[in-house]
C-alpha positions in Angstrom: -7.7 26.3 134.5 -5.0 27.9 137.3 -5.0 31.5 138.3 -2.0 32.4 135.9 -3.5 31.1 133.0 -6.7 33.2 133.2 -5.4 36.3 134.0 -3.1 35.7 130.8 -6.7 34.9 129.2 -8.4 38.6 131.3 -5.6 40.9 130.0 -5.5 39.4 126.3 -9.5 39.8 126.0 -8.6 43.1 126.7 -5.5 44.5 124.9 -7.8 42.9 121.9 -10.3 45.3 122.3 -8.7 48.0 121.6 -7.9 48.9 118.5 -6.3 52.1 119.1 -2.7 50.9 118.8 -1.4 53.8 121.2 -4.0 52.4 123.8 -3.2 49.2 123.4 0.3 49.4 124.1 -0.2 52.0 127.1 -2.7 49.3 128.3 0.3 46.4 128.4 3.0 49.0 129.7 0.7 49.5 132.7 -0.9 45.7 133.2 2.6 43.7 132.4 5.2 46.1 134.6 7.7 44.6 136.0 6.4 41.1 133.9 8.4 41.5 130.5 8.0 37.6 129.8 4.2 38.1 130.3 3.9 41.1 127.7 5.8 39.1 125.3 3.7 36.3 125.6 0.3 38.8 124.9 2.5 40.6 122.2 2.7 37.1 120.4 -0.9 36.0 121.0 -2.3 39.5 119.8 0.2 38.9 116.5 -1.1 35.6 116.0 -4.7 36.6 116.1 -3.7 39.8 113.7 -1.9 37.6 111.0 -5.3 35.4 111.3 -7.5 38.0 110.6 -5.2 38.9 107.8 -5.2 35.5 106.1 -9.3 35.2 106.2 -9.3 39.1 105.2 -7.3 38.3 102.2 -9.4 35.2 101.2 -12.5 37.2 100.8 -11.6 39.6 99.1 -10.4 36.9 97.0 -13.7 35.3 97.1 -15.2 38.5 95.7 -13.1 39.8 92.8 -14.3 35.9 91.8 -17.7 36.7 92.2 -18.0 40.1 91.0 -15.6 39.6 87.7 -18.3 36.3 86.3 -20.9 37.9 86.8 -22.1 39.4 83.6 -25.0 42.5 84.7 -23.1 43.7 88.1 -25.4 45.6 89.4 -25.2 49.8 89.5 -25.3 51.8 93.0 -26.5 55.1 92.3 -23.5 57.8 93.3 -23.9 58.6 96.6 -21.1 61.5 96.2 -17.5 61.3 98.1 -17.8 60.5 101.6 -16.3 62.8 104.0 -12.9 62.6 105.5 -10.9 63.9 108.6 -7.5 65.5 107.9 -5.0 63.3 107.1 -2.0 62.6 108.6 0.8 64.4 108.2 -0.7 67.1 108.1 0.3 69.8 109.8 -1.7 72.1 111.9 -0.6 75.3 112.8 2.8 74.4 114.8 1.2 70.8 114.8 1.8 67.7 112.7 -0.8 65.0 112.7 0.8 61.7 113.6 -2.2 59.6 114.5 -5.4 59.7 115.1 -6.8 58.5 118.5 -9.6 58.4 119.0 -12.9 60.1 118.0 -16.2 61.3 119.4 -19.5 62.9 118.8 -18.9 65.6 117.2 -15.0 65.8 117.9 -11.8 63.8 115.7 -8.2 63.7 118.5 -4.7 63.1 116.7 -1.7 62.0 118.5 0.5 65.3 117.1 3.9 66.2 117.2 5.5 70.5 118.6 8.8 71.2 117.2 8.8 74.7 118.5 9.1 76.2 121.1 9.4 73.3 122.6 9.4 69.4 121.2 6.6 67.7 122.8 3.8 65.4 121.5 0.6 66.2 122.2 -3.4 65.5 121.8 -4.8 67.6 119.5 -8.7 67.8 118.8 -10.8 69.2 115.8 -14.6 69.3 115.2 -15.1 66.4 112.6 -16.1 67.7 109.3 -19.6 67.7 108.5 -20.8 68.6 112.0 -18.9 71.9 112.5 -23.5 73.2 113.2 -23.5 76.3 114.7 -24.6 73.6 118.3 -22.1 71.7 118.0 -18.9 74.9 117.8 -20.6 76.0 120.8 -19.8 72.7 122.5 -16.3 72.1 121.3 -15.8 75.8 122.5 -17.5 75.2 126.1 -15.2 71.8 126.6 -12.0 73.9 125.8 -13.0 77.0 127.6 -14.0 74.3 130.8 -10.6 72.3 130.4 -8.3 75.4 130.0 -9.7 76.7 133.3 -8.3 73.9 135.5 -5.2 73.3 137.2 -5.5 69.8 138.9 -2.9 67.1 138.1 -5.5 64.7 137.7 -7.0 66.8 135.1 -5.6 66.4 131.5 -3.9 70.3 131.0 -4.8 72.3 127.8 -1.5 74.2 125.9 -3.1 75.8 123.2 -6.2 76.6 120.8 -6.9 77.2 117.7 -8.8 77.5 113.9 -8.4 75.8 110.9 -8.3 77.4 107.8 -11.9 76.2 107.2 -13.1 78.0 110.2 -13.3 74.7 112.5 -11.7 75.2 115.4 -9.4 72.6 117.7 -7.0 72.9 120.9 -4.2 71.6 122.5 -4.0 69.4 125.4 -1.6 66.9 127.8 -1.4 63.3 125.8 -2.2 60.9 128.4 -1.1 57.5 128.2 -3.5 55.6 129.8 -6.3 53.1 130.1 -9.5 53.2 131.7 -9.3 53.1 135.8 -11.6 49.9 135.5 -9.2 48.3 133.2 -6.5 49.6 135.1 -7.8 47.9 138.4 -8.2 44.5 136.8 -5.6 44.0 135.1 -3.5 45.0 137.8 -5.6 42.9 140.5 -5.9 45.8 143.2 -7.6 45.5 146.5 -10.4 47.7 147.5 -8.2 50.2 149.4 -6.1 51.1 146.4 -8.8 51.4 144.2 -10.1 54.0 146.4 -7.0 55.6 147.0 -7.4 56.5 143.4 -11.1 57.2 143.3 -10.3 59.4 146.1 -7.8 61.3 143.8 -10.7 61.4 141.3 -13.1 62.9 143.9 -10.3 65.7 144.4 -10.1 66.6 140.6 -13.8 66.7 140.3 -13.8 69.0 142.8 -11.8 71.4 141.0 -13.9 71.6 138.2 -16.2 72.3 140.4 -15.2 75.4 142.3 -13.9 76.5 138.7 -18.2 76.6 137.7 -17.9 73.5 135.6 -19.6 70.4 136.0 -17.9 67.6 134.1 -21.8 65.8 132.9 -19.9 62.5 131.6 -17.2 61.0 134.2 -17.4 57.1 133.3 -14.1 54.9 132.8 -13.3 55.8 129.6 -13.1 59.6 130.2 -11.0 58.4 134.1 -7.6 57.1 132.4 -4.9 56.1 134.8 -1.0 56.5 133.8 2.0 55.7 135.5 4.5 58.8 136.5 8.3 57.4 137.7 5.9 54.3 138.6 3.0 55.7 140.3 -0.4 55.2 139.1 -2.6 58.8 138.2 -5.7 58.9 137.6 -6.2 61.4 134.9 -10.3 62.8 134.2 -10.2 63.6 130.8 -13.5 65.1 127.9 -14.9 67.6 129.3 -16.7 67.9 126.1 -20.4 68.0 127.7 -19.2 70.1 130.2 -22.3 72.8 131.7 -21.0 76.3 132.9 -22.1 76.8 136.6 -21.2 79.6 137.3 -19.7 82.5 134.3 -20.2 81.0 130.6 -17.7 79.3 129.2 -18.0 80.7 125.3 -19.7 83.2 123.4 -21.6 81.1 120.7 -25.1 79.7 121.6 -24.8 76.5 123.7 -29.1 74.6 123.7 -29.5 71.3 125.2 -32.5 70.5 122.8 -36.1 69.5 124.8 -35.4 66.0 125.6 -32.0 65.6 124.6 -30.3 63.7 126.3 -26.7 64.6 127.2 -24.5 62.4 129.2 -23.7 58.1 129.1 -27.2 56.5 130.3 -25.7 54.1 133.1 -23.8 56.7 134.5 -26.2 59.3 134.4 -28.1 60.9 137.3 -31.6 61.3 137.6 -31.9 64.4 137.3 -29.9 64.3 134.2 -32.4 62.0 132.4 -35.7 63.6 133.7 -36.0 65.9 130.1 -33.4 68.5 129.2 -31.1 68.9 131.8 -31.5 72.7 132.5 -31.6 72.1 135.9 -28.5 70.4 137.1 -25.9 71.1 139.0 -22.6 70.0 140.8 -24.8 67.5 142.5 -25.2 65.3 139.1 -20.9 64.7 139.1 -22.0 62.9 142.4 -24.1 60.6 141.0 -22.1 59.6 138.6 -19.4 59.4 140.9 -21.1 56.9 142.6 -22.0 54.9 139.7 -18.0 55.0 139.0 -17.4 53.7 142.7 -20.2 50.8 141.9 -18.2 49.5 139.5 -14.4 50.0 140.7 -16.2 47.6 144.1 -18.0 45.4 141.5 -16.9 45.3 138.4 -20.6 46.1 137.6 -23.0 49.3 137.1 -25.8 49.6 139.4 -28.0 49.0 136.6 -27.0 47.1 132.9 -26.7 49.4 130.5 -28.5 47.1 127.7 -31.2 46.5 129.8 -31.5 50.0 131.0 -32.2 51.0 126.9 -34.0 48.0 125.8 -37.3 49.1 126.5 -36.5 52.7 125.3 -35.6 56.5 126.4 -38.5 56.3 128.2 -38.5 53.6 130.3 -35.0 54.4 131.1 -36.0 57.9 132.7 -38.3 56.0 134.7 -35.3 53.6 136.0 -33.6 56.2 136.7 -35.7 58.2 138.4 -38.1 55.2 140.8 -35.7 52.3 140.5 -33.3 51.6 143.7 -30.1 50.1 142.6 -29.0 47.3 145.2 -26.3 47.7 147.6 -22.7 46.7 146.0 -22.8 43.6 148.4 -26.2 42.9 147.5 -24.4 43.2 144.0 -21.8 40.2 143.8 -24.0 38.1 145.9 -26.1 37.4 142.7 -23.5 36.8 140.8 -22.7 33.0 139.8 -20.4 30.4 137.8 -17.4 32.5 135.8 -18.6 36.2 136.8 -17.7 35.4 140.7 -14.8 33.5 139.7 -13.6 36.7 137.6 -15.0 39.1 140.0 -13.0 37.5 142.7 -9.7 37.2 140.7 -9.9 41.1 140.0 -9.7 41.9 143.6 -7.3 39.2 144.1 -9.7 38.4 147.2 -11.6 35.6 147.8 -15.9 36.3 147.1 -16.8 36.4 150.3 -14.0 38.3 152.3 -15.1 40.6 149.3 -18.6 40.6 150.1 -17.8 41.4 154.1 -15.4 44.1 152.9 -18.5 45.6 151.2 -21.0 44.9 153.4 -21.9 48.2 156.0 -19.6 52.0 155.2 -18.8 50.9 151.9 -22.3 50.3 151.3 -23.5 53.1 153.0 -21.1 55.2 151.7 -21.7 54.5 147.6 -25.8 54.7 148.5 -25.3 58.1 149.6 -24.0 59.0 146.4 -27.0 57.1 144.7 -29.4 58.9 146.7 -32.3 59.8 143.9 -32.8 62.9 146.2 -29.8 64.8 145.3 -30.6 66.9 148.6 -29.5 63.7 150.6 -26.6 63.2 148.2 -22.9 64.5 149.2 -22.8 68.4 148.8 -19.8 68.4 147.3 -17.0 65.1 145.6 -14.8 66.2 149.0 -17.3 65.0 150.6 -17.3 61.7 148.9 -13.6 62.3 149.3 -13.2 62.7 152.7 -16.0 60.1 153.5 -13.8 57.3 152.3 -10.9 58.8 154.0 -12.9 58.1 157.2 -13.1 54.7 156.3 -9.7 54.3 154.9 -8.7 55.5 158.4 -11.4 53.6 160.8 -13.0 56.1 161.3 -17.0 56.9 161.9 -18.6 57.9 157.9 -21.3 61.2 157.5 -23.1 58.5 155.6 -24.3 56.2 158.3 -26.0 57.2 161.4 -23.4 56.4 164.2 -25.3 53.9 166.7 -23.4 53.6 170.1 -22.0 49.8 168.9 -20.9 50.7 165.7 -18.9 53.7 167.5 -17.1 51.1 169.8 -16.4 48.8 167.0 -14.2 51.8 165.1 -13.3 52.7 168.4 -11.5 49.3 169.1 -10.1 49.3 165.3 -8.3 52.2 166.0 -7.4 51.0 169.4 -6.1 47.3 169.1 -3.7 47.5 171.3 -5.6 49.2 174.0 -8.4 46.9 174.5 -6.3 43.5 173.9 -4.4 44.4 176.9 -7.5 45.1 178.7 -8.8 41.9 177.8 -5.8 39.7 178.7 -5.9 41.8 182.1 -9.3 40.4 182.7 -8.9 37.4 181.7 -5.5 37.1 184.5 -8.5 38.4 187.0 -10.3 35.7 186.6 -7.3 33.0 186.5 -6.1 34.7 190.0 -9.7 35.0 192.0 -9.2 31.0 192.6 -5.4 31.4 193.7 -5.1 33.8 196.6 -5.9 37.4 197.9 -3.1 39.0 196.1 -5.0 38.9 192.6 -7.7 40.2 194.5 -6.3 43.7 194.6 -5.3 43.2 191.4 -9.0 42.5 190.5 -9.4 45.5 192.2 -7.1 47.6 190.3 -8.1 46.4 187.2 -12.0 47.6 187.9 -10.6 51.2 187.9 -8.6 51.2 184.6 -12.1 49.8 183.1 -13.8 52.1 184.8 -11.4 55.0 183.2 -11.4 53.3 179.8 -14.9 53.0 179.5 -14.5 57.4 180.9 -12.4 57.9 178.3 -14.0 56.1 175.7 -17.1 58.1 176.4 -15.0 61.1 175.7 -13.8 60.4 172.9 -17.2 59.8 171.3 -18.3 63.1 172.6 -15.0 64.4 170.9 -15.6 62.4 167.7 -19.0 64.1 167.2 -18.0 67.0 168.1 -15.1 67.1 165.5 -18.3 66.0 162.6 -20.0 68.7 163.6 -17.3 71.1 163.2 -15.8 69.4 160.2 -19.3 69.4 158.4 -19.9 73.5 159.6 -16.4 74.1 158.2 -17.7 72.3 155.1 -20.7 74.4 154.6 -19.3 78.0 155.7 -16.1 77.0 152.6 -19.7 75.8 150.4 -20.9 79.3 151.1 -17.8 81.3 150.4 -17.8 79.9 147.2 -21.6 80.7 146.8 -20.7 84.3 148.1 -18.1 85.0 145.6 -20.8 83.9 142.4 -22.4 86.4 144.2 -25.4 84.2 145.2 -26.0 85.4 148.2 -29.8 84.3 149.0 -28.0 80.3 148.3 -25.4 81.2 151.1 -28.0 82.3 153.4 -29.6 79.2 153.2 -27.3 76.9 153.6 -25.6 78.8 156.9 -29.0 78.7 158.2 -28.4 75.0 158.3 -25.6 74.8 160.8 -25.3 76.5 163.8 -21.7 78.7 163.9 -21.4 79.6 168.4 -17.1 78.8 167.6 -14.8 82.2 166.9 -14.0 81.6 163.2 -12.4 84.1 160.6 -13.5 82.7 157.4 -17.4 82.2 159.4 -17.3 86.0 160.5 -16.7 87.3 156.8 -19.6 85.2 155.6 -21.7 86.6 158.2 -20.0 89.7 157.6 -21.0 89.7 153.6 -24.2 88.2 154.2 -25.4 91.3 156.5 -24.0 94.0 154.5 -25.6 92.4 151.5 -29.3 92.9 153.5 -28.0 96.4 154.3 -27.8 97.2 151.0 -31.3 95.7 150.1 -32.9 97.3 153.4 -33.9 94.1 154.4 -32.9 95.0 158.1 -34.5 92.4 159.5 -31.7 89.7 157.9 -29.4 91.9 158.3 -29.5 92.4 161.9 -29.8 88.7 162.3 -26.6 88.2 160.6 -24.8 90.9 162.7 -25.9 89.5 165.9 -24.4 85.8 164.7 -21.1 88.0 163.4 -20.2 89.6 166.8 -20.7 85.9 168.3 -18.3 84.7 165.9 -15.1 87.1 165.6 -13.1 87.5 168.5 -10.0 85.8 166.2 -10.1 89.3 164.5 -8.3 92.7 165.3 -9.5 95.1 167.0 -9.9 97.9 163.4 -12.6 94.5 162.2 -14.1 93.9 165.7 -15.3 97.6 165.9 -16.5 97.8 162.7 -18.6 95.2 163.0 -19.9 96.9 166.5 -20.8 99.9 163.7 -22.8 97.7 161.1 -24.4 96.5 163.4 -26.0 99.3 165.6 -27.5 101.2 162.4 -29.3 98.0 161.4 -31.2 97.3 165.4 -32.0 101.1 164.9 -33.3 101.0 161.2 -35.1 98.1 162.1 -37.0 99.9 165.2 -36.0 96.9 168.1 -35.3 100.0 170.5 -34.6 96.3 173.4 -32.5 95.2 170.7 -30.5 98.4 170.9 -30.3 98.7 174.5 -28.5 95.0 175.1 -26.1 96.0 171.7 -25.3 99.0 173.1 -24.2 98.0 177.0 -22.6 94.5 175.4 -19.9 96.7 173.2 -19.4 98.9 176.5 -19.1 95.6 178.6 -16.9 94.4 175.9 -14.0 97.1 175.1 -14.0 99.1 179.0 -10.7 98.0 180.5 -7.8 99.0 178.2 -6.5 101.4 176.1 -8.1 100.6 172.5 -7.2 102.4 169.7 -10.5 102.4 168.4 -12.0 103.1 171.3 -13.5 106.3 169.8 -16.2 104.0 167.9 -17.6 102.7 170.7 -18.4 105.8 172.0 -20.0 106.8 168.6 -22.0 104.0 168.2 -23.0 103.8 172.1 -25.1 107.2 171.6 -26.8 107.0 168.2 -30.0 107.5 170.5 -30.2 109.4 173.4 -28.9 107.3 176.4 -29.4 107.0 180.6 -27.2 108.7 183.0 -25.9 104.8 183.9 -24.9 104.0 180.5 -23.3 107.5 180.3 -21.0 106.8 183.4 -20.5 103.7 182.0 -19.2 105.6 179.1 -16.6 107.7 180.2 -13.6 105.5 180.3 -13.7 104.8 176.5 -14.7 108.4 176.2 -11.8 109.1 178.4 -8.9 106.8 176.3 -10.6 109.3 173.2 -9.8 112.1 175.1 -6.2 111.5 175.9 -5.0 110.8 172.1 -5.1 114.1 170.9 -2.7 115.2 173.6 -0.7 111.4 174.3 -0.9 110.5 170.7 1.2 112.3 167.6 0.5 110.0 165.1 -3.4 110.7 165.7 -2.8 114.4 165.2 -1.2 113.7 162.0 -3.4 111.4 161.0 -6.3 113.7 159.6 -8.8 111.3 159.6 -8.9 109.3 162.5 -8.7 112.3 164.7 -11.8 114.0 163.1 -13.8 111.2 163.4 -12.4 111.3 167.2 -13.8 114.6 166.5 -17.1 113.4 165.6 -17.4 110.4 168.9 -16.7 113.3 171.2 -18.8 116.3 169.8 -21.8 113.7 170.4 -20.5 112.7 174.1 -20.4 116.1 175.3 -24.1 116.5 173.3 -25.9 113.5 174.7 -23.9 115.2 178.8 -25.6 118.4 178.2 -22.4 120.3 177.1 -23.2 122.3 174.1 -20.4 124.6 173.8 -17.7 121.7 173.8 -20.2 119.7 171.2 -19.9 122.6 169.2 -16.7 123.1 169.4 -15.7 119.4 168.9 -17.4 119.7 165.6 -16.0 122.9 164.3 -12.6 120.8 165.2 -13.9 118.1 162.3 -14.8 120.7 160.3 -11.9 122.6 160.3 -9.6 119.4 158.8 -8.6 119.8 155.4 -9.8 115.8 154.3 -13.4 116.1 154.4 -15.5 112.5 154.1 -19.1 113.2 153.3 -20.7 111.5 155.8 -18.5 112.3 158.4 -19.0 116.4 157.5 -22.7 115.6 157.4 -22.6 113.9 161.0 -20.7 117.2 162.3 -22.9 119.3 160.7 -26.0 117.4 162.2 -24.4 117.4 165.5 -23.3 121.2 165.5 -27.1 121.9 164.6 -28.8 120.4 167.3 -25.9 122.2 169.8 -26.6 125.7 168.3 -30.1 125.6 168.9 -30.0 124.0 172.4 -27.8 127.2 172.7 -30.5 129.5 171.3 -28.7 130.2 168.2 -31.6 128.9 165.7 -30.1 130.7 163.0 -27.6 129.3 163.0 -28.8 125.9 163.6 -31.1 125.5 160.6 -28.7 127.1 158.6 -26.2 123.5 159.5 -28.9 121.7 159.5 -29.9 122.7 155.4 -26.6 121.8 154.9 -26.8 118.4 156.3 -30.3 117.9 155.2 -28.8 118.5 151.3 -25.6 115.9 151.7 -28.1 113.3 153.4 -31.2 113.9 151.1 -28.8 114.0 147.5 -26.8 110.3 149.0 -30.1 108.5 149.6 -32.1 109.3 146.3 -29.7 106.5 144.9 -29.3 102.7 145.7 -26.7 102.8 148.6 -23.1 101.4 148.0 -21.1 99.3 150.6 -18.2 102.3 150.2 -14.8 102.6 150.9 -13.3 104.4 154.3 -12.3 107.4 152.3 -15.6 107.5 150.4 -17.6 106.2 154.0 -19.0 103.3 154.6 -23.0 102.4 153.8 -23.3 102.6 157.6 -21.4 105.9 158.1 -24.9 107.4 156.3 -26.8 105.6 158.0 -25.4 107.2 161.3 -26.2 110.7 160.1 -29.8 109.7 158.8 -30.3 108.4 161.9 -29.4 111.6 163.2 -30.7 113.6 160.8 -34.3 112.6 162.4 -33.8 113.4 165.6 -32.3 117.1 164.7 -35.3 117.6 162.4 -37.5 116.7 164.9 -35.8 119.4 167.3 -35.1 122.5 165.0 -38.2 121.9 163.1 -41.2 120.3 164.0 -44.4 119.5 163.4 -46.1 123.0 163.0 -43.3 124.9 163.2 -43.5 128.3 161.0 -39.5 127.7 160.7 -40.0 127.0 156.8 -37.3 124.8 157.2 -37.8 121.9 154.5 -39.3 118.9 154.6 -37.1 115.9 154.9 -36.1 114.7 151.0 -37.9 111.3 150.1 -35.7 107.6 151.0 -34.6 109.3 154.7 -37.9 109.8 156.5 -38.3 106.9 158.4 -36.5 103.8 159.6 -38.3 101.3 157.9 -37.5 101.5 154.2 
């Protein structure tokens, strides 16, 4: 049998197994593209088979009728009642006319329908099957509808509309995908491995989009990944989110419950944790496993575990197999094929079997087996990570799935620089020949050796660069994942993820992650963790503007003091002064203020003088500052604290009064000014005035800390502004109302008495 005849048989068998005329037509359009004669031959064979089946069906019906008519006592059967029927073709569901039933799942029936208004188009319309409209099925159906509505990706079937029948059964309308299973398309068109991987990367991108929207598919398999043609270009489409699980927000208001020991998904493509019991602990890494099975099938034509053998001994044995038995590597699987299976697989991949095995052995084996890890913590973290590793393979770059040995890295270097290494080899051969002919060629050999040394140094540098790029890529991926978790308010999960990487390079995205984590722990009074995250933040926020950078110092300083880390705070303020001294910074007052939160040495006060001078000059040289009440009032607080630490209590009191005289009052700023004014009055001997200001400040700060501290806003005051005021209040209380005083001043309210709350 020649290859052409074998291909015709494969196409005929695949087409005759598709009972749905629409799917059969789509399959022939894809498989026989640009080959009208081949399509006509296949259609003729299908027509002949249909006629033969009709003949035998008519003969059987006539024979059965004759037997029944000749029977003297026909058997009677109890009436079971009329069977349930689905919606009839031709009826209208809302603005959609049902044209043809094209599919049926566990709880839904899919029709091809036509929409007349406002635009004319054909769509796929899915309705819950009659007799299946239980609360659980309706909930799962609505979950699919909501999951698809959240998607917006060219490789995911789009949702157009949704509604309910007069009986109350819901339906939704989605894009009509005229395509065939991805495995059938690849086999029918004899796609090579590179083109199969290209289609698979698009599938990974679609699943990544779903995961970012908080949805797990939970049933990834070839029949749920259809390939259609767009202007002659094959495009995979992911369909059927019917058993999707929401990872974040709820997908439906109805109860969606997976019963104890209920299996959700298709066994051959199911992850070990999904088959374990109820699947309540399934996350996005379950889809990574299913993608690994799909990739395995695209490369070998087989699933890791035979579907029939998997269920041959019952559900418990199936679960044990998925949990404990390791699958064969793809290249090893191909070596077990025999006879016709060998020829068919080689034909589908348009490649000799031995070459196919050699192609899979190595990187592709590593990639597939990493996706199929039993321990989900060792799989790829995201679908994007799997797609990126396949892209690295296609570009002859080291893959993450394989531990890079020196030989392996050198092989990749040679593949990427074939011309350079070929030229080096030619030079080496020429040198060997030239040694026997003349002294002139001896010098050529010496020069060639120098070039070889340079090439080796270049290769070593490239290896170092590759390792650095891999680490940076992994760090960027972790930061992206942490950002998604923070958006879902999963702060502890994001913190654990960031603890796995070392972020040392300046990065805006990384700074945003550590800033959010530090503020989260600060608002929880977990000062140890907050100070740790802020310390990392100060190392990597080199790319933000002066406003953001100086605010980060205002966050870190109070956290160190509340933690009780006096040495840490001393190093912190010295580093802050060193970083911002030497320029006309618009936010120099913030560094002055945060550096004087505790009493300072003469040396540190001397170092702060340039920044204080910049702050003072801003009132006389910058009209915008005088006009901006917000900036002017805060800078008055910083200068008041600077004068108080210098011992200039009269000037300190004047700056406090200037702050309080501004018309726009921000509560923490006013409280801070009153605390500094109270301490200045006490130092000037105005005990009565000092106590009056202290009582007002204590009341404002105490009322704020009676409840949970919030992040705040610029116009309301941030959490660190209130913490700043509370720290100074402790100092003022010790100065004005020391232990044993008969001043009658009330004690500090609960919640502001100490640093370790």
